[in-house]
N, C-alpha and C positions, 0 to 999 in steps of 0.2 A: 504493498499501501503505500510505502515510502514512495515510489518513483510512479505513481498513477497521475498525478499532476503533471509532472515532466514527459512523461508517455502520449497522455492526451493532447499537450500542447503542441509539442514537436508533433504528431500526426494532425493537426488543424494545419498549422504552419506549413509542413510539407505538402498536404493534398492541395492548399492555396496557393502557394509556390509554382508547385506542377501544373495545375491549371491554368495558368497565365500562360505557359507556352505550349500547350498542349490545344489542339485541335478542338472545338465545342463538342462535336460525337464523342470524343473521346473523355469530355469529363463528366457528360452525362453516362457512358457504360463504365467510368468508376463508381460515379452515385448510386448507380444499380445494385454494383454489384456490394458496394457498402450496405445499401439496404435492405439486401438480402441477407448476408452476412449478420448483419445487427439482429436482425428477425430471427435465425438458426440460433445463433449463440445464445438469444438471450430463454429459446425455446429448450434446448438439450441442457441437460439437469448440471452435467460435469462443469460445463461452462459458467452457470450462477456462479460457481465458489471462487474461480478469476474473474472478477469483473474486470480486470482490467482490457481485456481481449473484446469484449460488448463494447467497452466504451471506448476504447480506439477507432474499432470500425463505426460506431454514433459520430465520433470525433470527424472523420474522413466524410460520411454523409454528410456532415453541416457545412464542412469547410465547403463542398462539390456545392449546396443548394446554395451558400454564399455568394462565392463566385458568379454562378448563373443570376441567381437574383439581382445581384447587384448590375450585373452587365443589362440585363432586360430593364432593369427600374430605373437608371442611375444613368449608366453611358448612352445606349443607345437613344430614349430619348430626345440627348443632348444633339448625338452626332447628327439625328434624324431633323431635326428642328433646324441647326443651326449650318450642319455640313455643305459643302459645294454652292453657297448663296453667299449674295455680296450684303455685310449690315455695316449698320455705322454702330462702333463701339467706344464707349468709354469705361477706359480702364485703368485700375492704377498697379506702378508697378512693386513688386513684392520680392523683388531679389537685386541684387548689386547684376548688371547688365553684362556680359562678357563679350568676347569676339572670337570664331574661329574661321581664321584664314578673315577672307573678305566679308564674312558674314557678320551680323551684331544679331545677339540675342537678346528678348527682353521677355521675364516672365512677369506674366500680368494676371490680377484677379480681377472679373470685370463687375462694371457697377450697374451699368446698363446696356441694351444692345437694341437697338432701334427704338430706343426712347423706353423703352422698357427696363424694371429692375431685373436684372438677372446676375448671380453670382457664380461663377465659375472661372477655371484656370484656363488661361490659355498664352500658347507663347508666339509671339511676334517675331519673324527672322524678319531684316533688311541688311540691304547691303549699304547704307546711307546712316552713320551715326546719328542718334538721336541725342538733343540736348538736354539730357533730363536723368533725374536721379532716382534712387528706391522712394517711394512714398508720393511722387508725382504721378499726375493724371492726365494719363493720355486719350486723347478724341481721333480716330481715323475711321474712314471706309475702307473696307477691305473685303475681299473674299477668304469665309475661314473653309478650311478642308480639315477633313480627319486626318490625324497622324498617324504612319502605319509604323513608327517609329519605338520602338518596344521597351527604351531606356525613357521615353518622355510618358507614354501611357503608364508604365509604372510610377511614375511619378505625379500623376492624377493630371497630365495635359493631351486632354483629348482631341482639341482642333488647335488650328495652328494657323496662322496669317504671313504667308510668304508672297509677298507683293514687292517689287523692284521697284515701283513707282509710288508706294504710299506718300502720302502726306499725312505728317501728325501736327496735332494742338498740343502742346503740353501748359498745363499749369499745376503751379503748387499748392500743397496742400493749407489750410487753416490751421491745421495742429499735426504734427508728427507722431505717428503709432510708436508704441515702445519698442516695437522690434527694431523701430528706426536707430534707437540709441544702442540696440546690439550690433548693426553694420556699423555704424560709428566707432565702437571700438573695435571692430575686427578690420576697420580702415587705419586706425591710428598703431593697431599692434604690426601691422602691414608697412607702414611708415616708417616705423620704428627699427624693423629689421632693416628695413631699404635703406636708411640711413648708416645702421652701423656695421654694414657687413656688404662686401661685392653681389653685383647682381644674380650670379649662382649660386651663392653660397643662400643669399636672402631666400630667391626662390626655392630652395630646400627647405629651408626653416619654415617656409609658409606653408607648404605641402605635407612637413610632420605637424604643424601644430595646429592650422586651422581649415588644411584640407584644401587650399586654394594651392592648384596644379596650374593655374593658366600663366604665371610666371615663367615656370620650367617650356626648356627649349624641348622641342621635338625629339630631338635628340637624345636628350635624357630622360626623357619618357619611354622612347623604344628602348633605351640601356635596362630600366627597372622593369620591363616587361620579359627583355630577353634573358636578362638574368633572374626571374621569378621572384622578385619583389615589390613590383605594384603597390603591396598591401602594407608598405611602408609609407609610402608619399599619399596615404589617404587616414582621413581620423576614423580607425577600426577602433573595436572594443578595447584592445590591445590598450592604444594611446588613452583612450579614458580611464582605465584601469589602472595604469599610471601613476597619473596624474591625480586620481581618487586616494590611491593607497598613500599617495605620498602627503596630503592632506590630511588624511588620517592618523599618519604618524605627528605630524606637526601639530595637530588639535589634541593629541594624545590626553594630556592634561587637563582639559578643558569637561567640563558639565556633559554628560552623554545627551544629551536634548539637545544644549546649545549647538553642541558638537552635528549633531546629527541635523537641524534645521540650518546651518552654513555650508555642511557638504552639501544640502540639497539644493539650497540658494546657488550653489556653484556650478551641480549638476545644469539646473535649467540654462545657467548664464553660460556656459560652455555650449551645451548642445545649441542655444541660441548665434554665437559667433560663430558656429562652424555652418549654420545655416540650416538648423536642425533635420542634419543626414539622417537616412534613416537608421544605418548601422550606431550613429552615436545614438540616436535614441532608443535604440534595444541596448546599448551597453548602460544608458540612463538607469532603465528602467530595470536592470539586472544589480547594478549596484546600488539601485535605492533599495531595493529589497532585503542587500546584503548588508546596510549596515545598520538600515531599522532592525533586521534580526538580532545585528552585535549588538544594536543599543539596548534591547530589548532582554542580553545575553539570552538569546538563544541560537541553538548550534544551526546557520545559514546550509542549507541544501542546494548548490547552484543550479543543479538540473532542474530541480522547479522552480525556480526562478527565470530559468531561459525556458522553459517550458510557459510560465504567465507571460515574460515578454512575448512568446510565438503566438499568444492568444489574445494581447493586448495592442501588438505592434498595427494588424490590419484595421482595426477598428480607430487610432490616432489617425493613420494616413487615408488609407482605403484597402477593400479588399484585394483590388490589383497592385496596391504598394508590395504586398507579399513577394511580387514579382520581381523586386528591384533588385538588381546584379550582386551590389555590394552588401546590401541585407541580407541575401540567401549566402554568399560566402562566410560572411561575419558570422552570423547564426551558427552554420556547421561547423566554422573553424573552432568555436567556441564549445558546438558538441563535442567536436572530437577531442580539444583539451582537457575538457572536464570528464571524457568518457575512459583516453586510452594513454594520455599523460604519465600517470604515476606509475601502470604496469610497465611502459618502456621505459622510462627510467629504470626501475627496478632489476630490467634485464639489463640495462646497459651498464650502469653502475657497479664499481671498480669496491667489492669488500675488502677486508684483511681475514685472516684467517679465524680471529675471534669472533667477526660477525661486523665489525667496527666499519662504519662508513666515511671515510674523508671526505669532510667539504669544506669552502671556505666560507664561514659563519662570522661575518664580521658585525653584526648586532650581538651575539654572545660573547663575542671577545671584548666589546665594549661594554656591555652588561658585568664580565665579570669584572675587568680594570674596576670599575665604578665601586663594584662589591668590597674587594679588595680595599681600596682605597679609605670606603668607610669604614672596615672593621680594621684600618691602619696597618694592614700586612701589607709587603714589599710587593711590588708591581707583576714578578717573574715569581711564580711559583715553583721548587724545587724537585714538588713530586709529580708534575709534567715529564710526559716523556720526551727525551732528547729530539733536538731535530733530526728527522728523516727526510732524504731523498726522494726515496720511494712513495712516500708519504704526499709528500708536493705532487709528484707527477699525478698518485693517485687523485689528489685534490682537484689538480688541472681537468686530469680527464673526467670526472665527474659533473666538473663546472660545464664543459663541451656538451656532456651527457645530458645535462639540462635542457640545453638549449635543442637538441638533436631531440629530445626526447617530445618537446612542445612543438618543433616544425613537423615533426613527422605524425603524430596525432593527428594535428590541424590540417593535414594536406592529405590524411586517409580519404576524409569527406569534398575537400575544397580540391581536390586535385580531377575526381569523374564531373565536378559539374565546370569546372574551368574546359576541361575538352570538351565537353558537350556544348557550351556554352559560347565560346570563344575559336573552337576548333586550333588551337594551341596548348604547347604546354612547354618547359623549361626542365632538363634533366638538372640546372643545378640548382634548385631551390632550397637544397637542406645548405649547401656550401653559404649560401647567400643569408641564409640564414645565423648562421654559425659568426660569420664574420661583421655582419651588419648591425645585428640585436644589442649590443652594449653600446653600439656610436650610436644608433639612433635612438636609445632612450636616453642618452647622454645629452644629444640635439632636443629631447623634446623638453626635460627639465631646463634647461641653459637656456631655450629660446623663451618660456615661458617665462623665467628668471628676467632676460632680458625686458622683455614688454613691460612684466610689472615696474622694476627699477627705472626704467628710463624715464617716463616722465614726474618722476618724484625727488627734482631740484638736484641738491647734493651727493644724491644717492645714483645721478647720471652716472656720475664717473665708475663708480661702480660695476655700471652696467656695460659701458665702454669695457673694462677690464672684464669682463667677461665674455665679452663681444670675440676677444683674441681667441680664446681656445676654441670658442664655436664655430669660427672661422676654418682655425685648420683641421676640427673635427668634420666638419661637411666638404673639404676638399680631400679629407680622407674617404668620404663614404663615397663621394662622386669620383673617385681613381678605381676605388677598389670595384664599385659597381659596372665602371668602364672596363675594367679586368676581367670580371667575371663573365660578363656578357659577348666577350669577343674570344671567348674558352669556344674551341671548336665541338659544333655538336651541342652546344650549350642549348638551342631554341630549333623548335618544329611547330611547322604550322602543317594540318591533317585535314584533308578533304573532307568535304560533310556528306557522302556518303560512308564514305570508312567511321565515320564518327558515331552514324546512325546503326550502323551493323555494329561498332562494339559495342554499342548501350544494348542493343536486342541482344545481345550475345551474354552479356554482365547480368541483365534483368533476368532473362531464361538462367542462369547459375542459380542466382542469390534465389529465384522462388524454387529449384531445385533442393537447394541448401534447407531452405527451412521446412520441407516435409520429414526432413530427419529428425530423429528422436535428440541425437549431439548434434545439434547443427553446429555450435561454437567451434568446435573440431574441425568441422567442414567448411567453415566460413574460409579459415585461413589457405587451405586446396584453390577455392573458390576465387580467392581475390589475388592469387598468384596467379591461376589461369588466366583471367582477364590481363593482369598485366602484361605476360606473357605474349596474349593474343595483341594487346597494344604495340607495345615493343616490337614485336618481328611485323605486323602490319606497318609500321613507321620504318623500320628497316627496309624492309620492300619497298615500300613506296617510294622511299629515297635511292635507292638503286635502279628501279625503273625511271624515275627523274633525271638520272644522269645523262640517259641518253636522249630524252625527249628534247625536241628541237623543233617546232610547232609554228605558222602562222596563225593568229586568233584574228576572226572579223566577228564581230559582234554588231547582232544585229539591233540598228538603230533607225530603222524607218527612212528619212532620207537623211544620207550623209556617209560620211566613213570611220568606223571606229574599229581600231586594230593594234594589236602589239604581237609580239614573238616572245613565244615562253620558251626559255631554256634553263632546262636541269631544276624547272621550278622558280627563275627567276622570271620578271615581268620588265620587258623593254615595250612602253608605247608609243607607238611611231604616228597614230592621229586622231585625235580624240574630237570630232567634227559631228555635231546631233542636236536635237533640239532640247531644250532644258531638261523637260523630263523624263525622255530618255535617256539622256545624259544621267542624272540622279541614278535611275535605276543601274546603268552600268557598273558605277561607282559603287553603289550596294554589294554589287555581285563579285566586284573583283578586290572589293575588302576582305569577303568571306573569304575567297580563295588565293587570295598571294598577301593580302596585307599592307604591301606597297610596291612601288616599282623603283627599279634602276636608273631609268632614265624615261622621261617622257618628251615628246616633239611638237613643239607650238607650230603650224605650218602657216597661220597670219596670228595678226594683233592680238584677234577679238579671240582667239583658243586661249590666252592668257586669263581673261576674266574667268570664263568657264570653267578653265582648272580651279583657279582659287575659291570660286564661288561652290562649285560642287563637290571638293573633296573634302575628308572630314579627317579628325585627329585621327581615326584607326587606319588612314590609309595614306602613309607619307611618301613623296618624291625625295629621291635622292638627288637627281642632276635634272634640270629643266632646260633644256634646247629652246630657244625661243626669238623667233625671227622679231625683231626688237627694229625696224625702222628708223624711228625717232630716237632713239639709244635711251629712253628712260629707266631700263631695269639695267644698266651697266653697273656691273658692283654687286649685284643685290642676292641674299643668301641661296647656295644651292641654284644658281640661275647664270647658264652660261648663254649671253646674247649674240646676235651675228644678223646684220643689214645688207650679204653682199655670198655671193657661192661659197662654203666650206666645206670640209669635210669632217667628220665627228669618229674615231673611232674607240666606240663605247665599250668592247669588250674583245677578247683576244679573237673572236671570228666573225664579232659585227662589228661592219661599220655603215654610216647614214652620210651618203654624199646628198645636200641641197642644193639644188638650182634655185634661186630667187625670178621668180617669175609677174612679171605685172603684179608685184606686192603679195605674191603668195610662195611661200617655197615648196616646193615639189621634190619630196623626197626619194632618193633610191639607194638600197641598202642592199648592199654584201651580207650575208647570213651564210657564213660557212663556202658553200660552191653553189648556192644560188642567188639569184640576184631576183630583186622586186621592186617594183616602178609604182607608187602611189600617187594618183593624179587628183587631189583635191578637188571640190566643187568649184566650179566657176574657171576653172582655167582649161585653156585652148590647147588642144595638140601640137598646134603648129609653134606654138612660142616653148617648147617643151625643146632643149637642144636635142640633134639627132642623135648621138650617142646613149640616150638615153630611153630612149624609144624603142629599143630591144631590152628584153628581159625573160628571165624563166617565169614571174608571176607579175601578173600587172593587177591592180585592184583598183576600180572603178566606182564612184556614188550611183551611175548610169549611162547609159549608152548614150554618147559626145559625138559631135561632128569634127570629123577627120581621124577616126579609130583604125582606118584601114593603114596609117600611118604605123600602127603599133603592129611590136613582132614578138611572140610570147608562145610558150609551151600552153598554158593555165591562164584561163582570165577567170576573176572573181567581180562579179558585181554587187556592191552592197547597196540593195533595192527591195523593199518589203511591198509595192505595189502590186497589184492583179498584173502588171505589165511586164513584171521580170522574167516571167517561167519563157513567155512569150519574145521576150528580146531573148533569152537564154537559147532559144531552139532556131532563131536566125540568125546567132553566132556560131553556133556548134559546127558549120563547116568550114569556120575561119581559125578555128581556134582547136586543140587536141580535144581540153574541156574546159566545160564554162560553168562557173556556179552562180548560184544565187544564195541571198540570206533571207528569201523567204520564209524558211523552214525551219530559222532558227538559229543562231550561232556556226560559224563554221569555223574547223580548225583543218588547216590546210600541213599537210606533215612536209617537215624540211629536209628533214636526215631519217 
């Protein structure tokens, strides 16, 4: 009965989170199975004695019902009423705006829509920055669309306004909200760190302390991701627990009820400063129950607190909020640590023959020194055993083992979720945990200390002194992350099909294990089989990808979108399509590749499209840009040109571009194959004669002067009904004619 609340809460949260990602029919099936199980288990006499199993089935049924009911009663009416129509909106900015590439994002809470009082969350995206700050009121007219981005849906943003020509009127509020004061405090903390530290160090401290990752460079964020250490640069339960436990020790001598009030006030304040992130709220709820239990002198049971937070969180945010990836990872990492950290540590720790477990216990040493001082005894105790180098090594290993145990326990559940959601994982996560945990802990404590002391008059000089070790700690962390991320085979991306296949096999193994009476014994074998399948599949995929050399032409309506896949690396050659189609292609490429080694912009307008529609999850290492006016000379990760040029982007890939009528026409040498891409609007007569002969020629549609082109295979990137007719008309002139009217095309180069 001790774990009953934990079992119900974890079951409820798990089913609610899974329902967010599953198709609606699957949620109905799970709810039906849970209903049948609940009835059967209540009827069967044996299961009445073990009430936990029927209650878990009931929790799953309630979770499915809540998800379905919330979708029908809260989400669909809003989408059906306001989606895909133009409305006049009056809304207040609830959070600080942020910029992702050339898009500015504003999180709003509506006050009126078409003159009627309506309160709902709305995301505004615009290429032009609006002169507004939190609590300001915006009035604008725009078409509202239903968002298909799972991240924003989990945050409660079901409608989005994405209008490049939007006109916004801004008015200041008569009185600021209480939350605005927390935003001001967050800004002051950022300003303090930016003043005292170099930009890269300040950005890292901001990410660790308040979860502000916007100042981190994309390269730094990629390195943390490759090193499997992304959880260090978000405010998670670990950060929250460290700060609360530190405060608890500092307030140890205060009255226990006063200490409870102060700590709960700090929990609310810290959650507000970090923007009430879901993972922080979850940790705050758990810490509230834990501190309250310690205050009333009751032994806390953290698993029950985790279960309670799983039940309460969806009511604080929304049932869809259970699908927030940050919350899910934080929840299951905490669950893994609570369940398995101590058993794993017991296996890893070294002990003497007498059973003594050598560890560094600074608090015990300090208490012992204090007691000997109070008793008037010498600080050195002659009765203590002499120094032993062997014991010292055992203490060092046990300290490392403690970090390993926590990291392994957290990753037992986080690892499969990461693979399923992000289609990627890092093999060096445990190494990153051992190398970075102590430094991140110190960065968190020192950053908080600096932010507290800096505004306090003469204490500002103490903050400046603390800033020096903080700066070197940040530089050390960045150096370590860069080194770990650059290790060979540190990071892998996995195809979506393989992820779903591996997930299905893992679920089947789990069901089989549940059928055995001694299920805990067979659980180890099932986990080992799942890991072998995953690693074996990845190694096989990597081996097959080594020799892959294909030209990929993406179906985009009118225009050309193409790239070369060499060994799993993407080289974008042309991205010329409508904005809606291009956005869909970016989503597809971000899932499959995550980044591109090179992207070629053949027109000056392409730069805007690339900046407009790529997001933080899809980075471009080098941008080759036709820049007639030389506006982007010297820009980061950009090589601009205004005349005929040749670029060697790989040992087997080179791109020659000929500037024709303010458009760059690319001619690619890929291995022993030659590819000509004729951008839309380019005249065949203007293309240099030596470029009109290639192995493969890619066109957006049939154009005048095609008889001058010489190639084996012709690819037409056109989705209209005329595409098959065009292909039939040209099949006698070329060996093969391909069209993209049936979907994306992959042409094998080797």
